[in-house]
N, C-alpha and C positions, 0 to 999 in steps of 0.2 A: 687117549690112553689114561687110565686111572693109576693110582698108587698101587692097587692090587695087580694090575697088568704089568707094571714095572717090576714088582717083586717077583711075579711068576716068570717073567722074561729073564731076569738076572739069575733066578734060581735054576731054571732050565739050562741056560748057557754056561754057567759056572759050576753046576753040580753041588750047590750049597742048599742047606735046608731053608725052607721059606721063612721060618720063624727068625732065623739069624739074619736073613736079608731084610726082612721087615723091620727088625730092631735097628739095623744099620741105616736104612733109609730114613726111619723116623728120627734117629739120632742126628743125621745130617741136616734134616729140616729144622730140628730144634736148635742146632748150632747156628744155622743161618739166621733164624728168627732172633735168637739171643744177641747175635752180633749186630744185626740191624737195629734192634731196640736200644743198644748201647751207642748207636751212632757210628758204628764201624762198617765199612763196606767189605764185601766178600769177593775175592778175585780168584777165579779158577782158570788158570792159563790154558788156552786152547779151547775153552768152552764159553766163558763169559763172566760177567760181573753182576752180583746182586748189589744194587746201590740205593741210596736214599736220594730222592728228588725233593726239592723244596718248592712248594706251591705258594705264590704270593697271596697277600690279603686281597680280597676282591669284594665287590658289592653285588648282591644277587637280589632277585625279586621273588616274593611269594605272590603269585598271580591271584590265587583264590582269596587272599586277605588284602591284596593290593598294598603290600608293605615292602620296604627294603630291609635287607639284613646284611650284616657284615660277616663274611666268612674269613676267619683269621688265617694267618700264615700257618701252614702245616707241612709235614713231611709225609711222603708216600714211598713205599718200596717199589723198586723197578728192576727189571732184568735187562742188561745190555749184552747181546751176544758178541762173541769175538769175531774177527774177520774170518778166521778159519771155519768157525761154526756157520756163519752166513754163507760162505762160498760152498760149503758142503750141502746145505739145504737147498740152495738155488738150483 
């Protein structure tokens, strides 16, 4: 399902104009991205959490050049579904 599909589905089910729904969906995504970039997790009760995971520093190999490189510690965004969400999907 794409963002356009989500906008169409919400627009049909709630009877709202697609432009308004699209602006709302994009605003939601912007708030989540801004919060995560500031280091704040986003918790949606009954749905799940958008969290930051920290990956440790590690050594990797460039096979073509036969060299080792150090990948520094970094953070990645992740989604952790709530128990209610998981039980509904199963």
